[in-house]
C-alpha positions in Angstrom: 129.2 131.6 126.6 126.6 131.1 129.2 126.3 134.6 130.4 123.8 135.0 127.5 121.2 133.4 129.7 121.9 135.8 132.6 118.8 138.3 131.1 118.2 140.8 133.9 114.9 139.7 135.9 112.9 143.1 135.6 113.5 143.2 131.7 112.7 139.8 131.7 108.6 140.1 133.2 108.6 143.2 131.8 108.2 141.5 128.1 105.8 139.5 129.8 108.0 136.0 129.6 107.3 133.2 131.8 109.4 130.7 130.3 107.7 127.1 129.8 104.2 128.4 130.8 103.8 131.5 128.2 101.8 133.5 131.3 101.7 137.0 131.0 102.7 138.2 134.4 103.0 142.0 132.9 103.3 144.7 129.9 105.7 146.6 129.8 107.0 147.7 126.8 110.0 150.7 126.8 110.2 153.2 124.1 112.3 153.3 121.5 114.9 155.6 121.4 114.4 159.1 122.9 111.3 159.3 125.2 108.1 160.6 123.8 108.2 163.9 122.3 105.9 166.7 123.2 103.6 168.2 121.1 105.8 171.1 119.6 108.0 168.6 118.0 105.6 168.2 115.2 107.5 165.6 112.9 108.6 163.1 115.8 106.3 159.7 115.5 104.0 158.2 118.1 106.0 155.3 119.6 103.7 154.2 122.8 105.6 150.7 123.2 108.9 149.1 121.4 107.2 147.5 118.6 104.7 150.4 117.3 105.5 153.4 115.9 103.2 155.7 114.3 104.1 158.9 111.8 102.5 162.2 111.4 101.9 160.8 107.8 99.7 158.0 108.9 102.0 155.5 108.5 102.5 152.3 110.9 105.4 150.6 111.4 105.8 147.2 113.3 109.1 146.4 115.0 109.4 142.7 114.5 111.6 140.8 116.5 111.7 137.5 114.6 113.8 137.4 111.7 112.0 137.1 108.4 113.9 133.9 106.0 110.5 133.5 103.9 107.9 131.9 106.5 105.8 135.1 106.8 107.0 137.0 109.9 107.0 140.4 108.2 103.2 139.9 107.6 101.7 137.9 110.3 103.5 139.6 113.3 101.9 143.1 111.6 98.7 141.5 111.5 98.1 141.0 115.4 99.3 144.5 115.8 97.1 146.1 113.2 94.0 144.2 113.6 94.3 145.3 117.5 95.4 148.4 116.4 92.4 149.1 114.1 95.2 150.1 111.6 94.9 151.2 107.6 96.6 147.9 106.3 97.8 149.9 103.4 99.9 152.2 105.5 101.5 149.4 107.7 105.3 148.9 107.2 107.6 146.8 108.6 111.4 147.2 110.6 113.8 144.8 112.2 114.2 145.1 115.6 117.6 145.7 117.2 118.9 143.7 120.0 117.4 144.6 123.1 115.5 142.5 125.8 112.5 144.2 125.0 112.6 142.3 122.0 113.4 138.6 123.6 111.0 135.6 123.1 108.6 135.3 125.3 109.5 131.6 126.0 113.1 131.6 125.3 114.4 134.8 127.5 116.6 135.5 124.3 116.0 137.0 120.8 115.7 134.0 118.4 113.8 133.0 115.8 113.3 129.0 115.5 111.4 126.1 116.5 108.0 127.5 114.5 107.2 129.9 117.5 107.0 133.4 116.3 103.5 133.7 115.8 101.8 132.1 118.7 104.5 133.3 121.0 103.8 137.0 120.1 100.1 136.6 120.3 99.3 138.2 123.2 102.1 140.7 123.5 101.8 142.0 120.1 98.1 142.1 120.3 98.6 144.1 123.6 101.1 146.5 122.0 98.0 147.4 119.0 95.4 147.6 121.5 97.7 149.8 123.8 98.2 152.1 121.2 94.4 152.3 120.0 93.5 153.2 123.4 96.1 156.3 123.8 95.0 157.3 120.1 91.6 157.1 121.3 92.1 159.2 124.3 94.1 161.6 122.5 91.2 162.2 120.1 88.6 162.6 122.9 91.0 165.1 125.0 91.0 167.4 121.4 87.1 167.1 120.9 86.9 167.1 124.7 84.5 164.1 124.7 83.9 160.9 126.7 86.4 158.4 125.0 83.8 156.1 125.4 81.8 157.6 122.9 84.6 157.0 120.4 85.9 154.4 118.1 88.9 153.5 116.1 88.5 152.1 112.5 90.8 151.8 109.3 93.3 154.2 110.9 91.3 156.5 112.2 89.1 157.7 115.4 85.4 158.3 114.9 83.2 160.1 117.5 80.0 158.9 116.0 77.5 161.4 117.4 79.2 164.5 115.9 80.5 162.5 113.1 83.9 163.9 113.3 86.9 162.1 112.6 90.9 161.8 112.9 93.6 160.2 111.2 95.9 158.5 113.6 98.5 160.3 112.0 96.7 163.5 112.8 96.5 162.2 116.4 100.3 161.4 116.8 101.4 164.3 118.8 99.0 164.2 121.4 99.2 160.7 121.4 102.6 160.8 122.4 101.9 162.6 125.7 99.1 160.7 126.8 99.8 157.8 129.8 99.5 154.3 128.4 97.0 151.9 130.2 97.9 149.3 132.6 95.4 147.0 131.3 93.5 146.9 127.9 91.2 144.8 126.5 91.5 142.6 123.5 89.1 142.2 120.8 87.1 138.7 120.7 88.0 136.8 117.8 84.5 136.7 116.1 85.3 140.8 115.8 88.4 140.0 113.5 88.8 142.0 110.6 92.3 140.9 109.5 93.6 137.8 111.8 92.3 134.9 110.1 91.9 137.1 106.3 94.4 136.1 103.4 96.5 138.9 103.2 99.2 139.7 101.0 102.9 139.9 102.2 104.4 143.0 103.4 108.1 141.9 102.3 107.0 140.6 98.6 107.1 143.9 96.6 110.4 144.8 97.9 111.6 141.2 97.2 110.3 141.8 93.8 111.8 145.3 93.1 115.2 144.5 94.7 115.0 147.0 97.6 114.8 144.2 100.3 118.3 143.7 101.3 119.5 140.0 102.0 123.2 139.9 104.3 124.7 139.1 100.2 123.2 142.5 99.0 125.0 145.0 102.0 127.3 147.4 101.1 129.0 149.7 103.1 131.6 152.5 102.6 135.4 151.1 102.0 134.0 147.4 102.6 136.2 144.9 101.6 135.6 141.1 100.8 136.9 137.9 102.2 136.7 134.4 101.9 138.1 131.7 104.3 140.4 128.5 103.2 138.9 126.1 106.2 140.1 123.1 107.1 139.5 120.0 104.9 138.8 117.5 108.0 136.7 119.3 111.2 138.7 119.4 114.0 142.1 120.3 111.4 144.2 123.2 112.4 146.5 125.6 110.2 150.0 124.0 110.3 151.4 126.4 108.4 150.4 128.3 105.0 152.4 130.3 102.2 150.8 133.2 100.9 152.7 134.3 97.7 150.9 133.3 95.2 147.9 134.6 96.8 149.2 138.1 97.2 150.4 138.1 93.9 146.7 137.8 92.6 145.5 141.5 91.3 143.1 142.7 93.8 144.4 140.8 96.6 145.3 142.7 99.9 145.5 141.1 102.9 146.1 137.3 104.1 145.3 136.6 107.6 144.8 133.9 110.1 141.9 133.3 112.5 140.5 131.1 114.2 138.5 128.8 111.8 141.3 129.1 109.2 143.0 131.6 106.9 141.0 134.2 105.5 142.2 136.4 101.7 140.6 139.8 102.1 140.4 141.6 98.7 138.8 144.5 96.9 135.8 142.0 95.4 134.7 138.6 95.5 136.4 137.5 92.4 140.0 138.2 93.7 139.4 137.0 97.2 138.4 134.0 95.8 141.6 133.5 93.3 143.5 134.5 96.3 142.4 131.7 97.9 142.7 129.2 95.3 146.5 130.1 95.1 146.9 130.0 99.3 149.5 127.0 100.0 148.1 125.7 103.5 149.1 122.6 105.6 147.1 121.3 107.9 147.7 119.4 111.1 144.6 117.3 110.7 142.5 115.9 113.4 141.4 112.4 114.6 138.1 112.9 112.5 140.6 112.5 108.8 139.9 109.0 109.2 135.9 108.7 109.3 134.2 107.0 106.8 130.4 106.6 106.7 130.8 102.9 105.7 132.4 102.1 109.1 130.5 105.2 110.9 127.1 103.4 110.0 128.5 100.2 111.8 129.9 101.9 114.4 125.8 103.2 114.9 124.6 99.5 114.4 126.8 98.2 117.2 125.7 101.5 119.8 122.1 100.3 118.9 122.7 96.9 120.9 123.5 98.5 123.6 120.6 100.3 126.2 120.5 104.0 126.2 118.9 106.5 128.3 115.3 105.9 128.6 113.1 108.7 127.7 109.7 107.2 127.7 108.8 103.9 129.6 105.1 102.5 130.0 104.3 98.6 131.0 106.6 96.0 130.6 107.8 95.5 126.9 110.1 92.3 127.2 107.6 90.6 128.9 104.4 91.7 126.2 107.3 90.4 123.4 107.7 87.4 125.1 103.8 86.8 124.8 103.4 88.0 121.2 101.8 86.4 118.5 103.8 87.9 116.2 107.0 90.2 116.3 108.3 92.5 114.0 111.8 94.2 114.0 113.4 96.7 111.5 116.2 98.9 111.5 115.7 102.5 110.1 118.8 104.4 108.8 118.8 108.4 107.9 121.9 110.2 106.8 123.6 113.9 107.5 121.8 116.6 105.9 122.9 120.1 104.8 120.6 123.1 105.2 121.5 124.0 101.6 119.6 127.4 102.0 119.5 129.6 98.6 121.6 132.0 100.2 124.5 130.6 101.6 126.1 132.0 104.9 127.7 135.6 104.8 128.2 138.5 107.3 129.8 141.8 107.2 131.6 143.2 110.2 132.9 146.8 110.8 135.3 146.7 114.2 136.2 150.0 115.3 138.0 150.7 119.1 134.7 152.0 120.2 132.2 149.9 118.7 130.9 147.4 116.0 128.0 147.3 113.7 127.1 143.5 112.0 125.3 142.6 108.9 123.5 139.7 108.8 121.3 137.1 108.5 120.5 135.7 111.7 118.2 133.3 114.0 120.2 134.0 116.8 120.2 137.6 117.5 121.1 137.8 121.3 124.3 135.3 121.1 125.9 136.7 117.7 125.8 140.2 119.5 127.8 138.3 122.3 130.0 136.1 120.3 130.9 139.8 118.5 131.3 141.5 121.1 134.1 138.9 122.7 135.5 138.6 119.5 136.4 142.2 118.9 137.0 143.0 122.7 133.8 144.7 123.5 130.7 144.8 125.3 127.8 143.2 124.1 125.9 147.4 124.0 128.9 148.1 121.9 127.5 145.8 119.2 124.8 146.8 116.9 123.5 144.0 115.0 121.3 144.7 111.7 119.5 141.5 111.1 119.1 141.5 107.2 116.0 139.6 105.0 117.7 135.6 105.4 117.7 133.8 102.0 116.6 130.6 103.8 117.7 129.5 107.7 116.0 126.1 108.2 118.0 126.2 111.8 121.4 127.2 109.9 121.5 130.6 110.8 121.1 129.5 114.2 124.5 128.5 115.4 125.4 128.2 119.5 128.9 129.5 118.1 128.1 132.2 116.1 131.2 131.0 113.9 130.2 132.8 110.5 129.8 136.0 112.7 133.1 135.4 114.9 134.8 135.1 111.3 133.7 138.8 110.0 134.2 140.4 113.4 137.8 138.6 113.6 139.0 139.4 110.1 137.6 143.3 110.7 139.6 143.6 113.5 142.4 142.2 111.7 142.3 144.6 108.7 140.9 147.6 110.7 138.0 148.0 107.8 134.3 146.9 107.3 134.5 143.7 105.6 132.2 141.2 104.3 133.0 137.5 104.2 131.4 135.0 101.6 130.7 131.4 102.1 130.4 129.8 98.6 128.2 127.1 97.8 130.6 124.3 98.1 132.0 126.4 101.9 128.5 125.6 102.8 128.0 122.2 102.1 131.0 121.2 103.4 130.9 123.4 106.2 129.1 121.0 108.7 126.5 122.2 111.4 124.4 119.0 109.8 121.1 117.2 110.7 123.0 114.3 112.6 123.1 111.1 111.1 120.8 108.6 112.9 120.3 104.9 113.2 116.8 103.7 114.8 116.3 100.4 115.9 112.8 99.5 116.1 110.5 96.6 117.1 107.0 95.5 117.8 104.6 93.0 118.8 101.0 92.0 117.9 98.8 89.7 119.8 96.4 86.9 118.2 93.7 89.2 117.3 96.6 91.9 115.4 96.3 94.3 118.4 99.5 96.5 118.9 100.9 95.1 122.4 104.3 96.2 122.5 106.9 98.9 120.9 110.4 99.6 121.4 112.4 102.1 119.7 116.2 102.9 120.3 117.6 105.9 118.5 121.2 106.5 118.2 122.1 110.1 116.9 124.7 112.5 118.1 123.8 115.7 120.3 124.6 119.4 119.3 122.6 120.3 122.3 125.1 118.4 125.1 127.6 121.0 125.9 126.1 124.3 125.0 124.3 126.8 127.1 121.0 125.1 125.9 121.9 121.7 128.1 120.2 123.2 130.6 116.8 123.8 129.1 116.8 120.8 126.7 118.4 117.6 128.1 116.5 115.5 131.0 117.7 112.9 132.8 120.6 112.5 130.3 117.8 112.0 127.3 118.7 115.1 124.6 114.8 115.7 123.9 115.9 117.0 120.4 117.2 113.6 119.5 113.8 111.8 120.9 111.2 114.2 120.1 108.5 112.8 117.8 109.2 109.0 119.1 109.1 109.8 122.9 105.6 111.6 122.7 104.2 108.7 120.5 100.5 109.6 120.3 99.3 105.9 119.6 97.9 104.0 122.8 100.5 101.1 123.4 100.0 99.2 126.7 104.0 98.4 126.8 106.4 101.3 125.3 109.8 102.0 125.5 111.9 104.4 123.7 116.0 105.2 124.2 118.6 106.9 123.0 122.4 106.4 122.8 124.6 109.1 122.1 126.7 108.6 119.4 130.5 110.3 119.8 130.6 113.6 118.7 132.7 114.9 116.1 130.9 116.3 113.0 129.6 119.5 113.5 125.7 119.2 114.0 122.8 121.4 115.0 119.1 122.0 114.6 117.4 121.2 110.9 114.1 122.3 110.0 111.7 119.8 111.7 114.6 118.8 113.6 114.5 115.6 115.4 111.1 115.4 114.0 112.4 114.8 110.3 114.2 111.6 111.4 111.4 110.2 114.0 108.2 110.6 112.0 109.7 108.9 109.7 110.6 106.0 111.7 107.7 105.7 113.5 105.0 106.4 110.5 107.2 103.8 107.8 107.3 100.8 110.9 103.8 101.7 111.8 102.6 101.0 108.4 104.9 97.9 108.6 103.0 96.7 111.8 99.4 97.6 110.2 100.4 95.3 107.0 101.4 92.1 109.3 98.4 92.7 111.3 96.0 92.5 108.3 94.5 95.7 108.8 94.0 98.7 106.4 96.8 101.7 107.7 94.2 104.7 108.2 91.8 102.3 110.3 94.4 100.8 112.5 96.2 104.6 113.1 92.6 105.8 113.8 92.1 103.2 116.4 95.5 103.7 118.0 94.6 107.3 118.5 91.9 106.8 121.6 92.1 110.3 123.5 94.2 111.9 120.9 91.6 114.2 119.0 93.6 116.5 117.1 95.6 114.1 115.9 92.9 112.1 115.0 91.0 114.7 113.6 93.8 115.9 110.9 93.7 112.1 109.8 90.2 111.8 109.2 90.6 115.2 107.2 93.5 114.3 105.2 92.1 110.7 104.5 88.8 112.3 103.0 89.9 114.8 101.0 92.5 112.3 99.5 89.7 109.9 98.6 91.0 107.1 101.0 89.6 103.6 100.1 88.5 104.9 96.8 90.0 103.0 93.7 93.1 104.5 92.1 94.1 105.3 88.7 95.7 102.0 87.4 99.4 101.9 88.6 99.3 104.3 91.7 99.9 103.7 95.1 98.9 105.7 98.1 100.3 106.3 101.7 99.9 108.2 104.7 101.2 109.8 107.8 100.3 111.9 110.4 102.6 113.5 113.0 102.2 116.2 115.9 105.6 118.9 116.2 105.8 122.5 117.4 102.7 122.4 118.8 100.6 121.5 115.8 99.4 118.4 114.0 99.7 117.5 110.7 98.8 114.4 108.1 99.7 113.9 104.7 98.5 111.2 101.7 101.1 110.8 99.0 99.8 109.5 95.9 102.4 107.9 93.5 103.3 106.0 90.6 106.2 103.7 89.7 107.4 102.8 86.4 108.5 99.2 85.4 112.2 100.7 85.3 111.7 102.0 88.6 110.9 106.0 87.5 109.3 107.3 90.7 106.4 110.3 90.0 104.7 111.6 92.5 101.5 113.4 91.6 99.6 114.4 94.7 100.5 115.1 98.5 97.0 116.1 100.4 97.9 117.9 103.8 96.0 118.9 106.5 96.9 120.8 109.7 95.7 121.8 112.7 97.5 125.0 114.1 94.9 126.3 116.2 93.8 129.6 115.3 95.1 130.9 112.0 96.5 134.4 111.6 97.1 134.4 107.9 95.9 131.6 106.0 98.1 132.5 102.9 101.3 131.8 105.1 99.9 128.3 106.1 99.6 126.9 102.5 102.9 128.5 101.4 104.6 126.9 104.4 103.0 123.4 103.7 104.3 123.4 100.4 107.4 124.2 100.8 107.4 121.8 103.9 106.7 118.9 101.1 109.6 120.5 98.9 112.0 120.4 101.6 111.2 116.7 102.9 110.8 115.5 99.5 113.9 116.6 98.7 115.7 115.1 101.8 113.7 111.8 100.9 115.1 111.6 97.3 118.5 113.1 97.5 119.5 114.4 100.3 123.1 112.9 102.2 126.1 114.2 103.4 128.9 111.3 103.5 132.2 111.3 104.5 135.3 109.3 102.9 138.8 110.1 104.6 137.3 112.6 106.9 136.4 115.0 104.0 132.9 115.3 103.0 132.4 114.0 99.3 129.2 116.5 98.1 130.4 119.9 97.0 127.4 121.8 95.6 123.9 121.3 93.7 125.4 118.8 91.1 125.7 116.3 93.8 123.4 117.6 96.8 120.8 118.0 94.3 117.3 120.0 95.3 113.9 118.4 94.2 113.3 120.1 90.8 110.0 121.5 89.1 109.2 118.7 87.0 109.3 116.9 90.1 106.7 118.7 92.4 103.8 117.1 93.0 100.2 118.8 93.1 99.7 119.6 96.8 96.5 120.3 98.5 96.6 122.2 101.8 93.3 122.0 104.3 93.6 124.0 107.2 91.3 121.7 110.2 88.9 125.2 111.8 90.2 125.0 115.3 90.0 127.0 118.6 92.8 124.9 120.6 96.2 126.1 121.3 98.2 127.3 118.9 101.2 126.0 117.3 103.6 126.5 114.5 103.7 126.5 111.0 107.3 126.9 109.8 108.9 123.2 110.1 105.4 120.8 110.7 105.0 120.1 107.0 108.3 118.6 106.7 107.7 115.1 108.8 105.1 113.5 107.6 106.1 113.9 104.1 108.6 111.2 103.6 106.8 108.3 105.7 103.8 109.1 103.7 105.7 108.8 100.2 107.5 105.5 101.6 104.2 104.1 102.3 102.6 104.9 99.3 105.7 103.0 97.4 105.2 99.8 98.9 102.0 98.6 97.8 103.6 99.6 94.3 106.5 97.4 94.9 106.2 95.2 97.9 109.4 96.9 99.4 109.9 98.8 102.5 112.5 101.7 102.7 113.9 101.9 105.5 116.9 103.4 104.4 116.6 107.6 103.0 117.7 109.1 100.7 115.2 106.3 98.4 118.0 104.7 96.0 117.1 103.3 92.7 117.0 99.5 93.8 113.9 100.6 96.7 111.9 101.2 93.7 112.3 97.8 91.7 109.4 95.3 92.6 110.2 92.7 95.1 
């Protein structure tokens, strides 16, 4: 699959890409579909570039190249265009982009949604798209009126000529603007002049999600479409040895039984007969070596690996010598399990393979890769495959799979039955289907001098890599270290003179993948929980202890102080309550959270309040930031309290929400989000609320129970007083 990264250099530069640095080398946005229409074609839209289309009805359509999975990009990205275009916000519409190099990510060089990058990566490109369209509309009005363009201004979907008090709407100017030459360089607004950016805006995708017009992958219906489910192996890596389809074929509605690479597909005229047909299918599997996998023995294996040095991710000073001089030493082991993404909409894909082309309808985070995989499975060229990006009922990384397995399944099935097919994953398929957040084992130690100063820190991480062996390896694995495994630990912000962080790659077998906040989801828990232990051992307040160590990291320090102030750190709490805090940087943003909890005598935990402060640089839609922080708290608490995938005899023990539960409404704390004013570099918000919440929770439990939580999810015995 390495060919997916062979982006044409001209297209690469035209889209303003500079991998690693984000420098805009040029600005060229090809037109959508046909070239610009002439004035006599009055019904044609004005499409000055790949991202903007203005209709003669005054509608402004923004073509969005990032997938909408609840994080708000279908509002935030149009806001960037509309701000510079001076559009009438009530006329703005959204359309999902096709797969094309013009829509490649400005950093990654392929069409992808992930890493909390959507808004900041488009900050300049989409503003330029809007400003370019505005300049052409002003030029069209000036030519109409035979005046100097400098005497005209744009506002709220109109161009005005102040001196003569004339005005024309964008729709009226659309045809003429299509004949104007796009300017090479356009001036962008000074942030002080923003009218939309930085102000709360109602989401553009909400009405259609409420009235049912918004289509998710599961909603897709095309003429002649069949429905299919796949009988997948009970053990990862197993292959079909044989199968008997007689009973399955006898189920009314079952039409075909097809073997594909990942199992046996039951194709029917509806979902229910497909499901009943799969239940009747008799399949014999040639099980893989993973049939002996057991979570208990795997924990022992990881513990043994942790006794051996790993690939060095960061090294400063001499940790061994500093530990030898330490007046006090602390050691701890932290363990975190495999986690499923548990998206509310399980995986699904519709494929229609024909001799001359293929259409794919699905919710995807990785359009370029999925199109290449579909083409390969169909035996077509990538340009013969059209991917329709649907609304995603949650992603969290699950729909950014390097092997595109859920797309391949649908394409292979459609090709075999010669008809459009929707392949649906059940909830059980999804929970047991693999591609989890990796299980991890952390061996960590610290040394304090006689004055209680932190002088040494050693952190060894054991976990699988889902990057090694993929096309992403060349970009993410450095000096033998998978950056996704050590992020949040390698870039420790605290000033410690002697520091060592290394990584032991655990054996590959269980399919793993990025999970919302990726490596930060486990490293933040370990670092911020253990630092609390160290502060306690030093006899110091955990907040003041952190502040003293954050010298030289003002953004960390500022959010920590902001959250502590808003949470009333140091002030008396109601009887029986405890506070805990954590601060963490991820995806370019800085988040501090303070959790306030209580624990009853019988070990019942109640989370009353989570106060969150975030510095994500300039803000586009504050409502989105609040929503994402609240969602991150839900996601992080669910994992901390319940999330765990375990194995016995190679089989996943969990099946559905009854044994892989979600946080319930009555368990939800009050979440207060405070946005720290900032003009620093913009970061992301989609994932950054997740990492600090578990350690803040664990640190709040300690003063109530006297027990440190070093293994997730939290168990009943963790909540009983020591």
